[in-house]
C-alpha positions as YAML, in Angstrom:
chain: A
units: angstrom
residues:
- id: 1
  name: MET
  ca: [-11.50, 29.17, -33.99]
- id: 2
  name: ALA
  ca: [-8.83, 27.53, -36.12]
- id: 3
  name: TYR
  ca: [-5.77, 29.37, -34.82]
- id: 4
  name: GLY
  ca: [-3.51, 26.31, -34.89]
- id: 5
  name: PRO
  ca: [-3.42, 25.63, -38.64]
- id: 6
  name: GLU
  ca: [-3.16, 29.34, -39.54]
- id: 7
  name: ARG
  ca: [-0.28, 30.34, -37.27]
- id: 8
  name: PRO
  ca: [2.45, 28.25, -38.96]
- id: 9
  name: ALA
  ca: [1.44, 29.59, -42.37]
- id: 10
  name: ALA
  ca: [1.45, 33.16, -41.10]
- id: 11
  name: ALA
  ca: [4.82, 32.63, -39.47]
- id: 12
  name: ARG
  ca: [6.23, 31.29, -42.71]
- id: 13
  name: ASP
  ca: [4.86, 34.27, -44.64]
- id: 14
  name: TRP
  ca: [6.50, 36.62, -42.14]
- id: 15
  name: LEU
  ca: [9.81, 34.82, -41.87]
- id: 16
  name: GLY
  ca: [10.36, 34.58, -45.64]
- id: 17
  name: PRO
  ca: [11.01, 38.31, -46.25]
- id: 18
  name: VAL
  ca: [12.98, 38.55, -43.01]
- id: 19
  name: ARG
  ca: [15.29, 35.75, -44.05]
- id: 20
  name: THR
  ca: [15.72, 37.29, -47.48]
- id: 21
  name: SER
  ca: [16.57, 40.70, -45.97]
- id: 22
  name: LEU
  ca: [18.93, 39.12, -43.45]
- id: 23
  name: SER
  ca: [20.66, 37.12, -46.19]
- id: 24
  name: ALA
  ca: [21.07, 40.25, -48.31]
- id: 25
  name: ALA
  ca: [22.47, 42.18, -45.34]
- id: 26
  name: LEU
  ca: [24.95, 39.41, -44.47]
- id: 27
  name: SER
  ca: [26.01, 39.20, -48.12]
- id: 28
  name: ALA
  ca: [26.64, 42.95, -48.17]
- id: 29
  name: VAL
  ca: [28.67, 42.71, -44.95]
- id: 30
  name: LEU
  ca: [30.75, 39.86, -46.41]
- id: 31
  name: LEU
  ca: [31.31, 41.83, -49.61]
- id: 32
  name: VAL
  ca: [32.49, 44.92, -47.74]
- id: 33
  name: LEU
  ca: [34.66, 42.96, -45.30]
- id: 34
  name: LEU
  ca: [36.52, 41.17, -48.08]
- id: 35
  name: ALA
  ca: [36.84, 44.37, -50.13]
- id: 36
  name: VAL
  ca: [38.53, 46.02, -47.13]
- id: 37
  name: LEU
  ca: [40.56, 43.05, -45.88]
- id: 38
  name: VAL
  ca: [42.14, 42.25, -49.26]
- id: 39
  name: PRO
  ca: [44.05, 45.55, -49.73]
- id: 40
  name: PHE
  ca: [44.71, 45.94, -46.01]
- id: 41
  name: GLY
  ca: [46.02, 42.38, -45.67]
- id: 42
  name: ALA
  ca: [48.14, 42.62, -48.81]
- id: 43
  name: LEU
  ca: [49.72, 45.92, -47.78]
- id: 44
  name: SER
  ca: [50.46, 44.88, -44.19]
- id: 45
  name: ALA
  ca: [52.01, 41.59, -45.31]
- id: 46
  name: TRP
  ca: [54.03, 43.45, -47.97]
- id: 47
  name: VAL
  ca: [55.44, 45.90, -45.42]
- id: 48
  name: ASP
  ca: [56.34, 43.19, -42.92]
- id: 49
  name: LEU
  ca: [57.61, 40.48, -45.28]
- id: 50
  name: GLU
  ca: [59.24, 42.47, -48.07]
- id: 51
  name: LEU
  ca: [60.12, 46.00, -46.96]
- id: 52
  name: ASP
  ca: [61.48, 44.79, -43.61]
- id: 53
  name: ASP
  ca: [63.32, 41.76, -45.00]
- id: 54
  name: THR
  ca: [66.78, 42.61, -46.35]
- id: 55
  name: ASP
  ca: [67.09, 39.62, -48.68]
- id: 56
  name: ARG
  ca: [63.65, 40.16, -50.21]
- id: 57
  name: TYR
  ca: [64.28, 43.87, -50.49]
- id: 58
  name: LEU
  ca: [67.55, 43.20, -52.35]
- id: 59
  name: ALA
  ca: [65.87, 40.60, -54.55]
- id: 60
  name: ALA
  ca: [63.42, 43.30, -55.62]
- id: 61
  name: VAL
  ca: [65.87, 46.17, -56.22]
- id: 62
  name: SER
  ca: [68.99, 44.30, -57.35]
- id: 63
  name: PRO
  ca: [67.76, 43.90, -60.97]
- id: 64
  name: LEU
  ca: [67.43, 47.69, -61.14]
- id: 65
  name: ALA
  ca: [71.19, 47.87, -61.68]
- id: 66
  name: SER
  ca: [70.41, 47.12, -65.32]
- id: 67
  name: ASP
  ca: [67.38, 49.42, -65.49]
- id: 68
  name: THR
  ca: [67.89, 52.25, -68.00]
- id: 69
  name: ASP
  ca: [66.39, 54.94, -65.76]
- id: 70
  name: VAL
  ca: [68.51, 53.92, -62.76]
- id: 71
  name: ARG
  ca: [71.68, 53.75, -64.85]
- id: 72
  name: ASN
  ca: [71.03, 57.20, -66.31]
- id: 73
  name: THR
  ca: [70.29, 58.63, -62.87]
- id: 74
  name: VAL
  ca: [73.51, 57.23, -61.39]
- id: 75
  name: ALA
  ca: [75.59, 58.38, -64.37]
- id: 76
  name: THR
  ca: [74.07, 61.87, -64.13]
- id: 77
  name: VAL
  ca: [74.74, 62.10, -60.37]
- id: 78
  name: VAL
  ca: [78.37, 60.98, -60.81]
- id: 79
  name: THR
  ca: [78.90, 63.43, -63.69]
- id: 80
  name: ASP
  ca: [77.31, 66.35, -61.87]
- id: 81
  name: GLU
  ca: [79.43, 65.76, -58.78]
- id: 82
  name: ALA
  ca: [82.61, 65.49, -60.87]
- id: 83
  name: MET
  ca: [81.89, 68.63, -62.89]
- id: 84
  name: LYS
  ca: [81.65, 70.67, -59.69]
- id: 85
  name: ASN
  ca: [85.44, 70.19, -59.37]
- id: 86
  name: ILE
  ca: [86.34, 70.56, -63.03]
- id: 87
  name: ASP
  ca: [86.79, 73.81, -64.97]
- id: 88
  name: VAL
  ca: [88.20, 73.46, -68.47]
- id: 89
  name: GLY
  ca: [86.68, 76.54, -70.01]
- id: 90
  name: PRO
  ca: [85.20, 76.03, -73.50]
- id: 91
  name: LEU
  ca: [85.71, 72.27, -73.23]
- id: 92
  name: GLN
  ca: [83.38, 72.03, -70.21]
- id: 93
  name: ASP
  ca: [80.44, 70.57, -72.14]
- id: 94
  name: THR
  ca: [82.67, 68.12, -74.02]
- id: 95
  name: VAL
  ca: [84.27, 66.84, -70.83]
- id: 96
  name: GLU
  ca: [80.88, 66.57, -69.15]
- id: 97
  name: GLN
  ca: [79.47, 64.51, -72.00]
- id: 98
  name: PHE
  ca: [82.56, 62.30, -72.03]
- id: 99
  name: LEU
  ca: [82.36, 61.65, -68.29]
- id: 100
  name: HIS
  ca: [78.63, 60.92, -68.50]
- id: 101
  name: GLU
  ca: [79.11, 58.39, -71.30]
- id: 102
  name: THR
  ca: [82.00, 56.76, -69.46]
- id: 103
  name: ALA
  ca: [80.03, 56.55, -66.20]
- id: 104
  name: LEU
  ca: [77.03, 55.19, -68.09]
- id: 105
  name: SER
  ca: [79.23, 52.54, -69.66]
- id: 106
  name: PHE
  ca: [80.47, 51.53, -66.21]
- id: 107
  name: THR
  ca: [76.89, 50.88, -65.07]
- id: 108
  name: THR
  ca: [76.83, 47.82, -67.32]
- id: 109
  name: THR
  ca: [79.65, 46.08, -65.43]
- id: 110
  name: GLU
  ca: [79.62, 43.52, -62.62]
- id: 111
  name: ALA
  ca: [81.46, 46.03, -60.43]
- id: 112
  name: PHE
  ca: [78.49, 48.39, -60.65]
- id: 113
  name: GLN
  ca: [76.08, 45.57, -59.81]
- id: 114
  name: ARG
  ca: [78.10, 44.78, -56.67]
- id: 115
  name: ALA
  ca: [78.26, 48.46, -55.70]
- id: 116
  name: TRP
  ca: [74.52, 48.89, -56.28]
- id: 117
  name: ASP
  ca: [73.71, 45.86, -54.12]
- id: 118
  name: SER
  ca: [76.05, 47.10, -51.40]
- id: 119
  name: ALA
  ca: [74.47, 50.56, -51.38]
- id: 120
  name: ASN
  ca: [70.96, 49.11, -51.15]
- id: 121
  name: ARG
  ca: [71.88, 46.61, -48.48]
- id: 122
  name: THR
  ca: [73.36, 49.40, -46.35]
- id: 123
  name: ALA
  ca: [70.32, 51.57, -47.02]
- id: 124
  name: HIS
  ca: [67.91, 48.83, -46.01]
- id: 125
  name: GLN
  ca: [69.87, 48.04, -42.87]
- id: 126
  name: ALA
  ca: [69.62, 51.69, -41.92]
- id: 127
  name: VAL
  ca: [65.85, 51.59, -42.44]
- id: 128
  name: THR
  ca: [65.60, 48.52, -40.20]
- id: 129
  name: ALA
  ca: [67.88, 50.09, -37.59]
- id: 130
  name: SER
  ca: [65.73, 53.19, -37.59]
- id: 131
  name: LEU
  ca: [62.67, 51.01, -37.12]
- id: 132
  name: HIS
  ca: [64.17, 49.61, -33.92]
- id: 133
  name: GLY
  ca: [65.30, 52.99, -32.66]
- id: 134
  name: ASP
  ca: [68.94, 52.97, -33.80]
- id: 135
  name: ASP
  ca: [70.56, 55.62, -35.94]
- id: 136
  name: GLY
  ca: [70.88, 55.01, -39.69]
- id: 137
  name: LYS
  ca: [73.77, 56.30, -41.77]
- id: 138
  name: ALA
  ca: [73.03, 55.38, -45.36]
- id: 139
  name: VAL
  ca: [69.57, 56.86, -45.55]
- id: 140
  name: THR
  ca: [68.63, 60.35, -44.47]
- id: 141
  name: ALA
  ca: [65.55, 58.92, -42.81]
- id: 142
  name: SER
  ca: [63.15, 56.04, -43.19]
- id: 143
  name: LEU
  ca: [59.42, 55.57, -43.03]
- id: 144
  name: HIS
  ca: [60.00, 54.56, -39.41]
- id: 145
  name: GLY
  ca: [62.41, 57.37, -38.57]
- id: 146
  name: ASP
  ca: [62.30, 61.03, -37.62]
- id: 147
  name: ASP
  ca: [59.87, 63.52, -39.07]
- id: 148
  name: GLY
  ca: [60.89, 66.12, -41.61]
- id: 149
  name: LYS
  ca: [63.47, 64.05, -43.52]
- id: 150
  name: ALA
  ca: [63.33, 62.39, -46.90]
- id: 151
  name: VAL
  ca: [63.94, 58.72, -47.69]
- id: 152
  name: THR
  ca: [67.11, 58.50, -49.80]
- id: 153
  name: ILE
  ca: [69.67, 55.99, -51.06]
- id: 154
  name: ASP
  ca: [73.30, 57.05, -50.56]
- id: 155
  name: LEU
  ca: [75.27, 56.47, -53.76]
- id: 156
  name: ALA
  ca: [78.70, 57.05, -52.19]
- id: 157
  name: PRO
  ca: [79.67, 53.34, -52.46]
- id: 158
  name: VAL
  ca: [78.63, 53.36, -56.11]
- id: 159
  name: ILE
  ca: [80.55, 56.58, -56.83]
- id: 160
  name: GLU
  ca: [83.63, 55.15, -55.13]
- id: 161
  name: GLU
  ca: [83.54, 52.10, -57.41]
- id: 162
  name: VAL
  ca: [82.95, 54.28, -60.47]
- id: 163
  name: LYS
  ca: [85.88, 56.51, -59.59]
- id: 164
  name: LYS
  ca: [88.19, 53.57, -58.95]
- id: 165
  name: GLU
  ca: [87.27, 51.94, -62.25]
- id: 166
  name: LEU
  ca: [87.66, 55.16, -64.24]
- id: 167
  name: VAL
  ca: [90.98, 56.06, -62.61]
- id: 168
  name: ASP
  ca: [92.32, 52.54, -63.28]
- id: 169
  name: SER
  ca: [91.22, 52.93, -66.90]
- id: 170
  name: GLY
  ca: [93.10, 56.23, -67.20]
- id: 171
  name: VAL
  ca: [90.01, 58.35, -67.84]
- id: 172
  name: PRO
  ca: [90.95, 62.07, -67.70]
- id: 173
  name: PHE
  ca: [89.65, 64.02, -64.68]
- id: 174
  name: ALA
  ca: [88.36, 60.83, -63.04]
- id: 175
  name: ASP
  ca: [90.54, 61.53, -60.01]
- id: 176
  name: ARG
  ca: [88.50, 64.69, -59.41]
- id: 177
  name: ILE
  ca: [85.27, 62.82, -58.81]
- id: 178
  name: PRO
  ca: [84.48, 63.44, -55.12]
- id: 179
  name: VAL
  ca: [83.43, 60.47, -53.00]
- id: 180
  name: ARG
  ca: [80.92, 61.83, -50.52]
- id: 181
  name: GLU
  ca: [77.31, 61.28, -49.52]
- id: 182
  name: THR
  ca: [75.32, 61.75, -52.70]
- id: 183
  name: SER
  ca: [71.77, 60.53, -52.57]
- id: 184
  name: ILE
  ca: [68.87, 59.60, -54.79]
- id: 185
  name: THR
  ca: [65.61, 60.74, -53.24]
- id: 186
  name: VAL
  ca: [63.06, 57.92, -53.18]
- id: 187
  name: LEU
  ca: [60.43, 59.65, -51.04]
- id: 188
  name: SER
  ca: [60.20, 63.34, -50.20]
- id: 189
  name: ALA
  ca: [60.11, 64.54, -46.60]
- id: 190
  name: ASP
  ca: [56.45, 65.60, -46.79]
- id: 191
  name: ARG
  ca: [55.32, 62.27, -48.24]
- id: 192
  name: ALA
  ca: [57.45, 60.36, -45.73]
- id: 193
  name: ASP
  ca: [55.78, 62.22, -42.86]
- id: 194
  name: GLU
  ca: [52.34, 61.41, -44.28]
- id: 195
  name: LEU
  ca: [53.05, 57.71, -44.71]
- id: 196
  name: ARG
  ca: [55.21, 57.01, -41.65]
- id: 197
  name: SER
  ca: [52.42, 56.30, -39.14]
- id: 198
  name: SER
  ca: [50.52, 54.18, -41.69]
- id: 199
  name: PHE
  ca: [53.61, 52.05, -42.32]
- id: 200
  name: ARG
  ca: [54.11, 51.54, -38.62]
- id: 201
  name: TRP
  ca: [50.54, 50.27, -38.24]
- id: 202
  name: LEU
  ca: [50.84, 48.05, -41.28]
- id: 203
  name: ARG
  ca: [54.05, 46.52, -39.98]
- id: 204
  name: TYR
  ca: [52.46, 45.99, -36.57]
- id: 205
  name: CYS
  ca: [49.53, 44.13, -38.16]
- id: 206
  name: SER
  ca: [51.96, 41.93, -40.12]
- id: 207
  name: VAL
  ca: [50.39, 39.01, -42.02]
- id: 208
  name: TRP
  ca: [47.39, 38.63, -39.73]
- id: 209
  name: PRO
  ca: [44.86, 40.61, -41.82]
- id: 210
  name: ALA
  ca: [45.75, 38.41, -44.79]
- id: 211
  name: VAL
  ca: [45.34, 35.29, -42.63]
- id: 212
  name: ALA
  ca: [42.02, 36.64, -41.35]
- id: 213
  name: THR
  ca: [40.84, 37.09, -44.94]
- id: 214
  name: VAL
  ca: [41.51, 33.46, -45.81]
- id: 215
  name: VAL
  ca: [40.01, 32.17, -42.54]
- id: 216
  name: LEU
  ca: [36.89, 34.30, -43.00]
- id: 217
  name: LEU
  ca: [36.42, 33.06, -46.54]
- id: 218
  name: VAL
  ca: [36.80, 29.37, -45.57]
- id: 219
  name: LEU
  ca: [34.58, 29.65, -42.49]
- id: 220
  name: VAL
  ca: [31.78, 31.48, -44.28]
- id: 221
  name: LEU
  ca: [31.74, 29.03, -47.20]
- id: 222
  name: GLY
  ca: [31.93, 26.02, -44.86]
- id: 223
  name: LEU
  ca: [29.17, 27.21, -42.53]
- id: 224
  name: THR
  ca: [26.92, 28.15, -45.42]
- id: 225
  name: LEU
  ca: [27.39, 24.73, -46.99]
- id: 226
  name: VAL
  ca: [26.60, 22.94, -43.71]
- id: 227
  name: ARG
  ca: [23.61, 25.06, -42.71]
- id: 228
  name: GLY
  ca: [22.15, 26.10, -46.05]
- id: 229
  name: GLY
  ca: [23.21, 23.41, -48.48]
- id: 230
  name: PRO
  ca: [25.02, 23.56, -51.82]
- id: 231
  name: ARG
  ca: [22.82, 26.25, -53.41]
- id: 232
  name: ALA
  ca: [23.35, 28.64, -50.49]
- id: 233
  name: ALA
  ca: [27.08, 27.90, -50.57]
- id: 234
  name: LEU
  ca: [27.18, 28.72, -54.30]
- id: 235
  name: THR
  ca: [25.48, 32.05, -53.67]
- id: 236
  name: THR
  ca: [27.94, 32.84, -50.88]
- id: 237
  name: ALA
  ca: [30.84, 31.88, -53.15]
- id: 238
  name: ALA
  ca: [29.62, 34.34, -55.78]
- id: 239
  name: VAL
  ca: [29.28, 37.10, -53.18]
- id: 240
  name: ALA
  ca: [32.72, 36.34, -51.74]
- id: 241
  name: GLY
  ca: [34.19, 36.35, -55.21]
- id: 242
  name: GLY
  ca: [32.70, 39.79, -55.80]
- id: 243
  name: GLY
  ca: [34.33, 41.00, -52.58]
- id: 244
  name: LEU
  ca: [37.70, 39.64, -53.68]
- id: 245
  name: VAL
  ca: [37.40, 41.28, -57.09]
- id: 246
  name: LEU
  ca: [36.46, 44.60, -55.51]
- id: 247
  name: GLY
  ca: [39.33, 44.29, -53.03]
- id: 248
  name: ALA
  ca: [41.79, 43.56, -55.83]
- id: 249
  name: VAL
  ca: [40.61, 46.64, -57.73]
- id: 250
  name: LEU
  ca: [40.97, 48.79, -54.61]
- id: 251
  name: LEU
  ca: [44.49, 47.43, -54.04]
- id: 252
  name: ARG
  ca: [45.50, 48.24, -57.61]
- id: 253
  name: ILE
  ca: [44.11, 51.76, -57.23]
- id: 254
  name: ALA
  ca: [46.01, 52.18, -53.96]
- id: 255
  name: VAL
  ca: [49.29, 51.14, -55.62]
- id: 256
  name: ALA
  ca: [48.71, 53.52, -58.55]
- id: 257
  name: VAL
  ca: [47.69, 56.46, -56.34]
- id: 258
  name: GLY
  ca: [50.63, 55.78, -54.03]
- id: 259
  name: ARG
  ca: [53.00, 55.87, -57.00]
- id: 260
  name: ASP
  ca: [51.69, 59.24, -58.15]
- id: 261
  name: ARG
  ca: [51.88, 60.72, -54.66]
- id: 262
  name: VAL
  ca: [55.38, 59.36, -54.00]
- id: 263
  name: LEU
  ca: [56.80, 60.67, -57.27]
- id: 264
  name: ASP
  ca: [54.92, 63.96, -57.12]
- id: 265
  name: GLU
  ca: [57.46, 65.67, -54.85]
- id: 266
  name: VAL
  ca: [60.62, 63.79, -55.84]
- id: 267
  name: PRO
  ca: [63.16, 66.09, -57.56]
- id: 268
  name: GLY
  ca: [63.03, 65.87, -61.35]
- id: 269
  name: THR
  ca: [66.56, 64.49, -61.66]
- id: 270
  name: ASP
  ca: [65.72, 61.62, -59.30]
- id: 271
  name: ARG
  ca: [62.18, 60.90, -60.50]
- id: 272
  name: ALA
  ca: [63.01, 58.22, -63.08]
- id: 273
  name: GLY
  ca: [65.19, 56.32, -60.61]
- id: 274
  name: ALA
  ca: [62.62, 56.67, -57.82]
- id: 275
  name: ALA
  ca: [59.90, 55.39, -60.16]
- id: 276
  name: ALA
  ca: [61.99, 52.32, -61.00]
- id: 277
  name: VAL
  ca: [62.58, 51.61, -57.29]
- id: 278
  name: TYR
  ca: [58.87, 52.06, -56.47]
- id: 279
  name: ASP
  ca: [57.79, 49.77, -59.31]
- id: 280
  name: ALA
  ca: [60.30, 47.10, -58.28]
- id: 281
  name: LEU
  ca: [59.22, 47.18, -54.64]
- id: 282
  name: THR
  ca: [55.50, 47.04, -55.48]
- id: 283
  name: ALA
  ca: [55.81, 44.29, -58.11]
- id: 284
  name: SER
  ca: [54.63, 41.68, -55.60]
- id: 285
  name: LEU
  ca: [51.56, 43.81, -54.83]
- id: 286
  name: ARG
  ca: [50.65, 43.98, -58.52]
- id: 287
  name: THR
  ca: [51.07, 40.19, -58.72]
- id: 288
  name: THR
  ca: [48.78, 39.85, -55.69]
- id: 289
  name: VAL
  ca: [46.18, 41.96, -57.48]
- id: 290
  name: TRP
  ca: [46.08, 39.53, -60.40]
- id: 291
  name: ILE
  ca: [45.98, 36.43, -58.19]
- id: 292
  name: VAL
  ca: [43.11, 37.75, -56.06]
- id: 293
  name: LEU
  ca: [41.31, 39.03, -59.15]
- id: 294
  name: ILE
  ca: [41.47, 35.60, -60.83]
- id: 295
  name: VAL
  ca: [40.38, 33.75, -57.67]
- id: 296
  name: GLY
  ca: [37.50, 36.20, -57.19]
- id: 297
  name: ALA
  ca: [36.39, 35.90, -60.81]
- id: 298
  name: VAL
  ca: [36.46, 32.08, -60.59]
- id: 299
  name: LEU
  ca: [34.29, 32.19, -57.46]
- id: 300
  name: VAL
  ca: [31.82, 34.60, -59.05]
- id: 301
  name: VAL
  ca: [31.49, 32.66, -62.30]
- id: 302
  name: GLY
  ca: [31.50, 29.29, -60.53]
- id: 303
  name: GLY
  ca: [28.91, 30.38, -57.98]
- id: 304
  name: LEU
  ca: [26.53, 31.89, -60.53]
- id: 305
  name: LEU
  ca: [26.96, 29.05, -62.99]
- id: 306
  name: GLY
  ca: [26.45, 26.50, -60.22]
- id: 307
  name: ARG
  ca: [23.25, 28.24, -59.12]
- id: 308
  name: PHE
  ca: [21.99, 28.26, -62.69]
- id: 309
  name: VAL
  ca: [22.71, 24.56, -63.23]
- id: 310
  name: ALA
  ca: [21.21, 23.60, -59.86]
- id: 311
  name: GLY
  ca: [18.10, 25.65, -60.63]
- id: 312
  name: ARG
  ca: [17.59, 23.97, -64.00]
- id: 313
  name: ARG
  ca: [18.00, 20.53, -62.48]
- id: 314
  name: GLY
  ca: [15.51, 21.38, -59.77]
- id: 315
  name: ARG
  ca: [12.92, 22.60, -62.29]
- id: 316
  name: THR
  ca: [13.50, 19.54, -64.47]
- id: 317
  name: ALA
  ca: [13.05, 17.22, -61.51]
- id: 318
  name: ALA
  ca: [9.87, 19.03, -60.44]
- id: 319
  name: ALA
  ca: [8.38, 18.84, -63.92]
- id: 320
  name: ALA
  ca: [9.14, 15.13, -64.37]
- id: 321
  name: PRO
  ca: [6.14, 12.79, -63.72]
- id: 322
  name: SER
  ca: [6.45, 10.80, -60.53]
- id: 323
  name: GLY
  ca: [6.38, 7.06, -60.71]
- id: 324
  name: THR
  ca: [3.66, 5.05, -59.05]
...
């Protein structure tokens, strides 16, 4: 019986489909891992590096001093607080409009920029203090603080600067503007309670999921190149690129859904200002989406195109007559 010559052929026939199935399974695992790690890594790094860093936080929100929605929100808050102490009968609406326009005009000055930065620096310090177990004064609560309280920015320093400027300018009734804790709600109490534990976990993970994503990508591509050759590495690159693209899409969806949920329960008068703050703080995440999307697309196109070129060269070489 000729068992010897037949066994290797049978083994090859059996191993071929197994290797194909195993390769497909590993590709699916890589795709899913990258699709999960990309948004998770981006969000955890964002929480640790931007939300918890005062300078980066200020760099993100400081330009909002010139944002139309923020300026209108601040002017409205100042006017509403002032009008609670003013009663001029039939001239009430006229005085209210005058104060609003005057306060809105003040929001274009350097003094307002300084007051806005000061208020946000104090607010962020309170968030950080709450994270480490200390009491915060300038925010009602933070994502790391007690349950049942909203995340707010205290505008008292801003109102104090507005009042001082208006009084110095001789604006009528400006001396009646009360300087007390007056806040813009950035995140409602219910939404803060829902997100608090997630933010704690994200901060705990820090940048390591993002590092793991890069390490995984490099290791997989390197090992595939060494063990399977260039064609296998090109296939893996295309699969990895697909995972990055999918992860970028999921991250963008998460940012958009988060925005809707955050603003859903913010009071109407604060919604425009809260939206501006949210958009400013998540700008780096939207930039990350585009970077990952471009890198993923390059890997997909490069991998598929490389496979196509390699395949054509292989067929051309096989069809060429061999020299004697």
